[in-house]
Backbone as a ProteinNet text record, in pm:
[ID]
protein_1_A
[PRIMARY]
MDQSKTPVLDALADYHEKGQTPFTPPGHKQGRGTDPRVVDVLGDAVFRADVLAVSGLDDRTSSGGVLEEAQALMAEAVGADHAFFSTCGSSLSVKSAMLSVAGPHEKLLVGRDAHKSVVSGLILSGIEPAWVDPQWDAELHLAHSPTAEAFEAAFAEHPDARGALVTTPTPYGTCSDLAAIAEVCHRRGRPLIVDEAWGAHLPFHPDLPTWAMDAGADVCVTSVHKMGSALE
[TERTIARY]
-1797.9	-1668.7	-1681.3	-1570	-1566.2	-1545.5	-1653.7	-1647.3	-1571.2	-1526.7	-1444.7	-1296.5	-1263	-1122.9	-1078.7	-950.6	-892.9	-759.7	-763	-639.5	-533.1	-573.5	-473.2	-407.1	-488.4	-431.6	-342.1	-386.3	-306.5	-172.7	-174.8	-51.1	43.1	-12.5	69.9	133.3	54.3	108.3	218.5	197.5	298.3	425.5	408	521.9	611.9	550	629.6	688.9	614.9	665.6	789.4	798.4	913.8	1035.3	1016.8	1129.2	1184.7	1097	1140.2	1220.8	1326.7	1404.8	1373.5	1304.9	1261.2	1371.2	1385.9	1475.3	1392.2	1276.2	1182.7	1132.3	1064.5	991.3	885.9	831.9	858.7	989.2	1047	1178.5	1184.4	1070.4	1075.4	1103.6	1097.5	1130.2	1052.1	918.5	827	849.1	884.8	896.5	1036.5	1130.9	1267.3	1330.4	1292.1	1351.9	1260.4	1156.3	1058.4	1100.5	1077	1105.1	1027.4	1094.7	1026.8	906.9	908.7	795.1	669.1	689.8	576.6	524.2	616.4	577.2	501.1	538.9	470	322.3	293.6	155.1	80.1	143.2	75	95.1	198.8	232.2	312.8	366.9	449.6	372.1	250.4	174.8	139.7	108	70.9	186.8	310.9	427.1	459.5	437.8	461.6	364.8	248.1	149.1	165	251.8	268.4	374.9	335.9	428.7	370.8	459.6	416	365.8	293	256.8	379.8	465	593	600.3	699.1	721.7	741	676.1	677.5	546.5	477.3	344.4	244.8	265.1	197.5	267.4	225.4	286.5	179.5	221	122.3	42.5	88.3	9	-74.6	-68.8	-142.1	-108.9	20.7	61.2	41.3	40	13.6	-133.8	-218	-362.2	-425.7	-349.8	-402.9	-514.9	-484.7	-586.4	-700.9	-667.2	-769.8	-871.7	-821.4	-911.7	-991.5	-925.7	-994	-1104.7	-1079.2	-1179.8	-1295.9	-1266	-1372.5	-1460.7	-1399.6	-1477.5	-1567.4	-1513.7	-1593	-1711	-1684.9	-1791.8	-1903.5	-1866.9	-1969.2	-2044.9	-1974.3	-2037.7	-2147	-2126.6	-2223.3	-2310.6	-2288.2	-2372	-2340.6	-2213.8	-2171.6	-2102.7	-2094.1	-2021.8	-1871.4	-1823.3	-1680.4	-1663.4	-1556.4	-1519.2	-1373.1	-1342.7	-1206.1	-1170.1	-1058	-1010.5	-928.6	-934	-850.1	-808.2	-715.3	-673.6	-743.3	-714.6	-767.8	-918.3	-971.9	-1115	-1192.6	-1308	-1386.9	-1343.7	-1263.5	-1234.1	-1165.8	-1068.5	-1000.4	-1095.7	-1175.8	-1264.8	-1374.5	-1426.7	-1534.4	-1481.6	-1357.9	-1296.4	-1282.7	-1238.8	-1225	-1360.2	-1464.3	-1598.1	-1645.3	-1621.1	-1661.8	-1591.8	-1462.4	-1385.3	-1425.2	-1482.7	-1527.9	-1656.8	-1724.8	-1854.2	-1843.9	-1766.1	-1758.4	-1613.7	-1589.1	-1455.7	-1455.9	-1343.2	-1333.1	-1439.2	-1503.4	-1603.8	-1734	-1748.8	-1874.9	-1951.8	-2083.5	-2167.2	-2194.7	-2208.7	-2249.4	-2350	-2466.7	-2562.3	-2508.8	-2502.9	-2444	-2535.7	-2571.7	-2645.5	-2563.5	-2629.5	-2556.4	-2505.9	-2547	-2497.5	-2377.9	-2308.2	-2195.3	-2079.8	-1999.9	-1880	-1775.6	-1686.2	-1583.8	-1493.2	-1485	-1405.5	-1464.1	-1597.6	-1662.6	-1624.7	-1626.7	-1587.3	-1441.6	-1357.4	-1217.6	-1206.9	-1289.3	-1288.5	-1332.1	-1428.8	-1472.8	-1359.5	-1286.9	-1176.3	-1064.6	-1029.8	-919.9	-953.6	-1079.4	-1117.7	-1164.6	-1211.7	-1269.8	-1413	-1473.9	-1615.1	-1700	-1804.9	-1894.5	-2013.5	-2032.4	-2145.6	-2276	-2381.8	-2517	-2578.9	-2587.1	-2623.1	-2771.7	-2798.8	-2935.9	-2959.6	-3060	-3080.6	-3134.4	-3083.1	-3138	-3276.8	-3340.5	-3470.5	-3447.3	-3500.2	-3488.6	-3602.6	-3565.8	-3664.1	-3684.5	-3794.3	-3818.7	-3844.8	-3895.9	-3925.3	-3798.3	-3711.6	-3588.3	-3470	-3487.7	-3381.9	-3255.8	-3274.4	-3162.2	-3201.6	-3102.4	-3126	-3122.9	-3219	-3219.4	-3166.7	-3126.6	-3075.1	-3180.3	-3138.3	-3234.9	-3325.5	-3447.1	-3543.2	-3521.8	-3588.3	-3585.7	-3646.3	-3750.8	-3813.9	-3717.2	-3632.3	-3533.5	-3430.2	-3389.4	-3295.8	-3364.3	-3492.1	-3569.4	-3570	-3596.5	-3599.5	-3460.9	-3356.7	-3221	-3180.3	-3219.8	-3191	-3266.2	-3388.9	-3465.8	-3396.8	-3336	-3265.4	-3127.6	-3066.4	-2930.7	-2930.3	-2991.9	-3000.6	-2865.4	-2762.9	-2630	-2548.5	-2605.9	-2532.5	-2497.3	-2377.3	-2327.5	-2376.4	-2427.5	-2475.2	-2509.6	-2526.5	-2566	-2489.7	-2470.9	-2404.4	-2490	-2521.6	-2601.8	-2530.2	-2543.9	-2482.7	-2590	-2575.7	-2671.6	-2606.7	-2618.6	-2683.7	-2615.5	-2694.6	-2638.9	-2562.1	-2484.3	-2417.2	-2515.3	-2644.2	-2746	-2804.6	-2769.1	-2812.3	-2937.9	-2990.8	-3110.2	-3071.1	-3157.8	-3127.2	-3224	-3176	-3255.8	-3336	-3433.6	-3502.9	-3417.1	-3315.1	-3217.4	-3275.7	-3367.5	-3428.1	-3496.4	-3564.7	-3632.4	-3532.3	-3424.1	-3321.5	-3251.5	-3221.1	-3157.4	-3247	-3377	-3471	-3469.5	-3461.9	-3453.8	-3328.9	-3216.3	-3090.3	-3094.7	-3137.9	-3130.3	-3229.6	-3339	-3433.3	-3365.4	-3261.6	-3185.7	-3054.1	-3030.7	-2904.7	-2785.7	-2810.4	-2703.7	-2674.8	-2549.8	-2515	-2540.4	-2560.8	-2578.4	-2461.9	-2392.4	-2286.7	-2344.9	-2320.3	-2367.7	-2248.1	-2236.6	-2137.8	-2203.7	-2179.8	-2242.2	-2137.3	-2055.4	-1945.2	-1991.7	-2111.5	-2161.9	-2253.8	-2250.5	-2344.3	-2282.2	-2161.2	-2094.8	-2172.4	-2258.8	-2335.2	-2462.4	-2504.4	-2636.7	-2656.5	-2555.2	-2580.2	-2600	-2576.1	-2562.3	-2678.6	-2788.5	-2905.4	-3032.1	-3129	-3249.2	-3337.8	-3325.7	-3409.6	-3351.9	-3231.5	-3170.7	-3213.3	-3199.9	-3232.6	-3149.2	-3206.9	-3137.7	-3010.8	-2901.7	-2776.1	-2774.6	-2681.6	-2686.1	-2691.4	-2609	-2602.8	-2731.1	-2792.1	-2920	-3032.9	-3013.6	-3116.4	-3100.4	-2998.1	-2981.9	-2873.7	-2793.5	-2683.8	-2578.2	-2501.1	-2397	-2262	-2234.3	-2111.9	-2148.2	-2096.9	-2117.6	-1981.9	-1959	-1835.4	-1868.4	-1796.8	-1826.3	-1698.6	-1711.9	-1598	-1616.3	-1543.8	-1557.7	-1503.2	-1420.1	-1366.5	-1467	-1573.5	-1670.1	-1771.7	-1850.4	-1956.4	-1925.3	-1801.7	-1756.7	-1642.2	-1562.4	-1457.3	-1316.7	-1300.4	-1167.6	-1087.3	-957.1	-870.3	-890.7	-880.1	-890.8	-769.2
-1424.3	-1475.6	-1621.8	-1691.8	-1833.1	-1846.8	-1879	-1884	-2006.5	-2094.2	-2206.9	-2168.8	-2049.5	-2005.6	-1968.6	-1995.5	-1965.7	-1893.2	-1764.3	-1694	-1692.4	-1677.3	-1672.7	-1808.8	-1915.4	-2049.7	-2083.9	-2046.9	-2075.9	-2003.1	-1877.1	-1799.1	-1857.1	-1904.1	-1962.9	-2093.9	-2175.2	-2300.5	-2271.8	-2173.1	-2136.5	-2084.4	-2008.4	-1954.3	-2067.3	-2172.5	-2285.7	-2367.5	-2384.5	-2463	-2400.5	-2267.8	-2197.6	-2200.4	-2250.4	-2260.3	-2126	-2030.4	-1896.5	-1901	-1821.4	-1806.7	-1671.5	-1668.8	-1540.2	-1471.5	-1341.8	-1259.9	-1156.1	-1200.5	-1113.7	-1190.2	-1121.6	-1194.6	-1282.3	-1380	-1418.5	-1496.8	-1487.5	-1544.3	-1695.3	-1763.6	-1910.9	-1965.8	-1878	-1918.2	-2041.6	-2028.1	-2135.1	-2263.9	-2244.3	-2356.4	-2410.2	-2364.5	-2418.6	-2389.5	-2275.7	-2239	-2260.9	-2341.6	-2361.8	-2474.7	-2453.6	-2556.4	-2683.8	-2798.5	-2924.2	-2955.6	-2909.6	-2935.7	-2863.4	-2744.9	-2670.5	-2739.3	-2785.4	-2854.9	-2983	-3050.5	-3173.9	-3147.4	-3030	-2997	-2934.1	-2838.2	-2760.7	-2814.9	-2896.9	-2938.3	-2830.9	-2862.4	-2763.2	-2682.7	-2727	-2657.1	-2514.9	-2494.5	-2361	-2263.3	-2310.7	-2224.1	-2200.5	-2300.4	-2282.5	-2179.5	-2168.9	-2074	-1935.2	-1921.3	-1794.6	-1711.4	-1642.3	-1560.3	-1421	-1324.9	-1188.1	-1175.7	-1067.8	-1034.2	-970.2	-1053.8	-1008.4	-1045.3	-989.1	-1023.3	-1174	-1233.4	-1378.4	-1438.2	-1369.5	-1411.7	-1304.4	-1185.3	-1062.3	-956.4	-834	-733.6	-640.8	-544	-461.2	-371.1	-354.4	-280.7	-375.1	-505	-607.2	-602.2	-578.8	-569	-700.8	-811.6	-940.4	-967.9	-881.5	-894.9	-1005.3	-1068.2	-1182	-1137.5	-1041.3	-993.5	-923.8	-850.1	-780.2	-879.3	-989.6	-1089.9	-1159.5	-1190.3	-1258.6	-1170.6	-1041.4	-949.8	-933	-933.6	-924.7	-1049.2	-1165	-1288.7	-1284.3	-1233.2	-1222.9	-1128.6	-1014	-916.8	-978.6	-1051	-1113.7	-1220.9	-1296.4	-1406.7	-1357.5	-1239	-1189.4	-1077.4	-1036.9	-934.7	-793.6	-766.5	-631.5	-564	-431.3	-360	-380.8	-377.8	-394.1	-473.2	-550.4	-620.6	-590.9	-569.3	-540.4	-634.9	-706	-793.3	-710.9	-749.7	-683.3	-785.2	-744.4	-826.5	-776.1	-837.1	-795.2	-813.9	-916.9	-940.9	-823.9	-793.6	-679	-549	-557.1	-439	-328.9	-365.4	-264.8	-208.5	-296	-252.5	-160.4	-186.7	-100.7	39	50	182.3	254.5	182.3	241.9	290	208.2	245.7	372.6	380.8	500.1	624.5	613.2	728	768.7	676.1	710.8	792.4	792.1	860.1	989.9	989	1106.6	1135.4	1260.2	1301.1	1355.2	1405.8	1459.3	1566	1553.7	1648.8	1645.1	1545.5	1525.5	1411.8	1412.1	1314.6	1191.7	1078.4	953.9	886.6	850.5	774.3	633.3	587	455.6	380.1	258.3	172.8	150.2	162.1	154	13	-83.9	-220.7	-248.6	-144.1	-158.4	-235.4	-299	-369.7	-269.2	-315.7	-226.1	-167.7	-232.3	-176.5	-43.7	-29.6	95.8	204.5	169.7	265.6	307.4	210.9	241.6	334.2	308.1	393.6	535.4	549.4	682.7	759.4	689.5	753.6	792.8	702.4	728.2	840.1	847	939.6	1074.8	1079.7	1202.4	1223.6	1118.3	1127.2	1131.9	1213.2	1225.1	1130.3	1035	942.8	1004.1	978.7	1005.7	868.3	826.5	688.7	662.8	545.4	502.5	375.5	378.4	268.3	142.4	26	-101.2	-126.2	-234.5	-275.2	-384.8	-366.9	-469.5	-569.2	-697	-805	-863.8	-825.5	-867.6	-1016.9	-1075.5	-1219.4	-1302.6	-1264	-1340.2	-1288	-1171.7	-1110.7	-1084.8	-1023.1	-983.7	-859.5	-797.4	-673.6	-701.2	-641.1	-642.3	-508.5	-504.9	-379.9	-269.8	-142.8	-32.9	-44	1.9	-4.7	110.6	100.2	209.7	335.6	317.6	431.7	500.8	421.4	480.2	563.3	515	592.2	716.7	703.7	819.5	928.2	890.9	986.7	1046.4	964.1	1013.2	1114.5	1090.4	1188.1	1318.9	1307.4	1427.8	1510.7	1441.7	1510	1558.1	1484.3	1517.7	1524.8	1625.4	1634.5	1652.8	1690.5	1708.9	1579.6	1468.6	1340.5	1303.2	1252.6	1223.4	1089.5	1003.8	872	790.8	660.3	572.5	441.8	381.4	251.2	160.1	43	-52.9	-188	-261.7	-393.5	-500.5	-582.1	-689.9	-794.9	-923.2	-982.1	-937.6	-936.2	-907.6	-1030.7	-1017.6	-1135.7	-1244	-1206.3	-1305	-1374	-1324.9	-1390.2	-1333.9	-1222.6	-1163	-1055.5	-1032.7	-940.1	-822.5	-710.1	-588.3	-587.7	-496	-465.4	-361.7	-410.3	-320.5	-237.7	-295	-219.4	-93.6	-105.7	9.4	112.1	65.3	158	228.4	153.1	212.7	320	295.7	393.5	522.2	508	625.1	707	639.4	708.2	773.8	699.1	747.4	859.2	863.8	975	1107.1	1099.4	1219	1230.4	1140.6	1143.2	1101.7	1017.3	973.3	824.8	783.3	642.2	558.4	430	333.1	235.3	227.4	128.9	15	-107.5	-222.9	-305.1	-321.5	-413.6	-550.8	-628.2	-759	-869	-848.5	-940.5	-1085.4	-1102.3	-1238.6	-1287.1	-1218.6	-1253.4	-1298	-1353.1	-1392.3	-1498.4	-1572.6	-1679.1	-1628	-1507	-1460.3	-1454	-1416.9	-1407.7	-1541.8	-1652	-1779	-1876	-1830.3	-1917.8	-1833	-1864.6	-1780	-1779.2	-1877.7	-1882.3	-1802.4	-1749.2	-1666.8	-1521	-1440.6	-1298.2	-1232.3	-1129.9	-1058.4	-993.6	-1011.3	-951.8	-803	-730	-583.8	-519.8	-565.8	-499.1	-518.3	-634.5	-657.8	-579.8	-538.3	-462.5	-312.2	-270.6	-129.1	-57.7	-130.5	-66.5	-16.3	81.8	137.9	70.6	32.3	-40.7	-152	-270.4	-384	-440.3	-455.7	-515.4	-653.8	-755.3	-890.9	-965.6	-1070.3	-1151.8	-1294	-1326.8	-1461.1	-1567.2	-1526.5	-1623.3	-1657.4	-1578.4	-1607.1	-1710.7	-1678.4	-1768.7	-1828.8	-1812.2	-1872.9	-1968.8	-1993.9	-2095.5	-2040	-1907.3	-1847.7	-1877.8	-1864.9	-1884.8	-1773	-1807.7	-1708.9	-1617.2
-1519.8	-1474.6	-1435.8	-1440.6	-1405.4	-1255	-1182.1	-1036.5	-984.6	-1073.5	-1029.1	-1021.4	-1068.7	-1067.1	-925	-896.6	-764.5	-784.1	-816.5	-852.1	-743.3	-615.7	-508.7	-490.9	-489.8	-476.9	-595.3	-715	-833.9	-829.2	-786.9	-778.7	-674.8	-563.4	-457.8	-505.4	-574.3	-628.1	-728.5	-815.5	-915	-849.5	-740.1	-665.8	-616.5	-563.2	-512.9	-626.1	-734.3	-847.1	-909.2	-904.3	-960.5	-868	-746	-652.5	-611	-587.7	-548.5	-418.1	-412	-289.4	-227.2	-113.5	-57.2	23.7	3	84.8	161.4	204.8	277.3	398.9	491.5	594.9	529.2	600.3	739.8	754.3	872.6	895.7	893.3	902.6	901.2	761.1	656	517.8	474.4	477	440	521.1	647.5	738.4	755.4	672	680.8	816.3	876.6	1004.6	1123.1	1103.7	1209.6	1303.9	1432.4	1532.6	1496.8	1493.4	1457.9	1545.4	1670.3	1759.1	1709.1	1650.2	1596	1470.1	1386.5	1263.6	1295.8	1402.9	1442.8	1472.6	1527	1562.9	1445.4	1377.1	1273.9	1133.4	1114.1	978.6	908.2	790.4	721.2	617.8	581.5	476.8	517.2	646.2	691.4	673.4	689.5	674.3	526.8	443.7	300	240.1	297.9	248.2	309.1	407.3	478.4	408.6	301.8	223.6	206	179.9	153.5	10.1	-16	-153.8	-216.9	-275.8	-330.1	-477.3	-545.6	-685.1	-696.6	-795.2	-809.2	-761.9	-673.3	-629	-672	-627.4	-666.6	-582.3	-586.7	-500.8	-447.5	-368.5	-297.9	-392.6	-517.4	-616.8	-701.7	-672.9	-747.7	-896.2	-928	-1067.9	-1142.1	-1066.1	-1128.9	-1146.8	-1089.8	-1105.2	-1024.2	-933.7	-858.3	-763.9	-676.9	-583.4	-657	-761.3	-839.1	-895.6	-952.9	-1009.1	-899.6	-787.5	-677.4	-620	-606.4	-553.3	-651.2	-780	-880.3	-876.1	-857.3	-844.9	-721.7	-610.9	-488.7	-508.1	-571.3	-594.1	-677.1	-782.6	-866.1	-789.2	-706	-632.2	-538.6	-481.6	-383.5	-438.6	-564	-624.2	-579.9	-550.2	-512.3	-631.3	-628.4	-733	-718.7	-595.9	-569.2	-439.9	-431.7	-308.6	-278.9	-152.7	-109.8	4.2	-10.4	96	194.6	321.9	421.6	525.8	609.4	722.5	848.1	962.1	1092.6	1102.4	1041.6	1048.4	991.6	1050.7	1005	1072.1	1174.6	1256.4	1176	1091.6	1010.1	905.4	844.9	737.7	787.3	906.4	956.6	985.4	1028.8	1048	913.7	811.2	678	626.1	649.1	604.2	674.1	803.2	879.4	826.1	799.1	751.7	610.7	534.6	399.9	403	517.4	529.1	608.6	715.7	803.2	840.6	879.7	920.7	1061.7	1109.4	1245.1	1271.9	1388.2	1435.7	1355.2	1266.7	1197.2	1264.7	1249.3	1318.6	1231.5	1299.4	1235.2	1328.1	1275.4	1355.8	1373.3	1497.7	1527.3	1623.1	1587.2	1679.3	1805.6	1921.6	2049.4	2078.2	1998.3	2014.1	1924.1	1882.6	1790.4	1853.8	1767.6	1810.8	1860.6	1943.6	1999.3	1891.5	1773.3	1664.5	1618.2	1627.4	1591.6	1691.4	1819.4	1922.8	1903.3	1872	1842.9	1722.3	1618.9	1500.4	1531	1621.1	1661.9	1729.5	1815.2	1887.8	1791.3	1700.7	1607.1	1509	1465.2	1358.7	1410	1534.8	1586.2	1541.7	1482.8	1445.3	1572.1	1569.2	1684.5	1666.1	1757.1	1741.1	1789.7	1716	1764.9	1786.7	1911.5	1944.4	1918.2	1862.3	1836.5	1917.7	2003.7	2098.2	2029.1	2067.6	2019.8	2078.5	2033.6	2087.5	2192	2310.1	2414	2399.9	2392	2381.2	2520.5	2585.5	2723.6	2734.2	2627.9	2630.9	2617.4	2525	2500.6	2582.6	2645.4	2726.4	2644.6	2528.3	2444.6	2365.9	2303.5	2228.8	2079.2	2007.1	1861.2	1811.3	1685.3	1627.6	1631.5	1628.5	1623.3	1500.1	1513.1	1403.8	1306	1190	1093.1	1154.9	1236.7	1303.3	1398.5	1464.7	1555.5	1478.6	1361.8	1279.6	1223.7	1189.4	1142.5	1249.9	1373.1	1483.1	1507.6	1493.2	1515.9	1409.3	1284.5	1178.8	1203.2	1254.6	1284.6	1392.5	1488.7	1597	1553.9	1460.5	1414.6	1261.6	1203	1056.5	988.6	1066.1	1009.3	1008.8	1054.3	1053.3	911	891.3	756.8	704	791	749.8	872.6	851.7	962.4	954.5	1072.8	1082.3	1169.1	1117.3	1192.1	1192.6	1301.8	1315.8	1299.8	1195.8	1170.3	1080.2	1110.4	1226.8	1357.1	1462.9	1594.2	1642.2	1749.5	1805.3	1849.9	1865.7	1901.7	1779	1658.1	1535.6	1472.7	1524.2	1465.5	1364.5	1265.8	1156.9	1154.3	1103.4	1092	962.9	957.2	832.2	759.2	691.7	631.2	518.4	444.3	334.6	387.6	501.2	560.6	612.3	674.1	725.2	609.6	502.9	384.9	324	322.3	266	347.6	480.5	568.1	535.5	517.4	486.9	349.1	249.8	112.2	84	159.2	145	180.8	262.8	302.2	226.3	132.5	58.1	141.6	243	333.6	313	322.9	304.4	428.9	405.6	514.5	513.4	626.9	648.6	731	689.6	765.9	811.3	942.3	998.9	1001.6	894.9	878.4	900	1002.5	1027	1043.4	1100.7	1124.8	1012.1	898.2	792.1	661.7	664.9	539.8	462.7	531.3	467.2	399.1	431.1	387.9	236	155.4	11.1	-58.2	10.9	-58.3	-41.1	19.3	27.5	30	-55.4	-66.4	57.2	143.6	263.6	379.8	362.9	467.5	451.1	556	542.8	432.8	371.8	263.7	315.9	242.3	288.4	254.2	314.3	316.4	178.4	84.7	-44.2	-123.3	-112.2	-179.9	-114.6	10.4	81.8	62.6	-12.8	-41.5	35.9	114.1	186.9	88.4	131.9	45.7	66.8	190.7	223.8	320.1	294.3	385.1	422.3	551.1	601.7	655	605.3	650.4	685	762.9	805.8	753.6	648.4	590.5	685.5	782.6	878.6	988.7	1003.1	1109.4	1065.8	963	917	780.4	734.5	610.3	636.7	534.9	548.8	538.3	553.8	545.9	673.3	663.3	779.4	881.6	1006.9	1113.7	1112.4
[MASK]
++++++++++++++++++++++++++++++++++++++++++++++++++++++++++++++++++++++++++++++++++++++++++++++++++++++++++++++++++++++++++++++++++++++++++++++++++++++++++++++++++++++++++++++++++++++++++++++++++++++++++++++++++++++++++++++++++++++++

């Protein structure tokens, strides 16, 4: 694929060139109804770009193929089989990943240093967590992700767990030995979910730690707005 292509930007530019008249939200109508004081601070470009996925741009089924092509480009860029864009940072995606692995009253091994979105996902889904303790670094006074050995022990204690979820990089910036954790999971035929929200940069430089998909993870959730250049 041609990685210089920008399907979403091209579709947005085409939408404006055609002079589309929107009869949908947002109510500011590409800035026409925005308070001038707001425009003075933010400019009008942010409002012109704030449009729904509607006919003329694309739609929620991606019948125009805009999002489909953009996601395929992303998948190729990072070496994944599939890429899916979502809103709400990584929080919505990590819940979706959890639900794809376990259901109500089923167990999931979860690193105890998980983000609050994981805890929220547990509450919403009814999944039962089997907590795996992080490693305490007495010298640096911070916690590292649980080791592969810790997940091995957790599976031994909870053989009915449907899979595992690990957070790496941690908020402190340290990374797990994901290949070893993935091997522990796959030896049991269980999937590994990686909350790699702080690792959007990892696939793009050989001197950085290996990103989740290259390390054998089954699902990786990342936030391009954190360590990449996407809008917040």
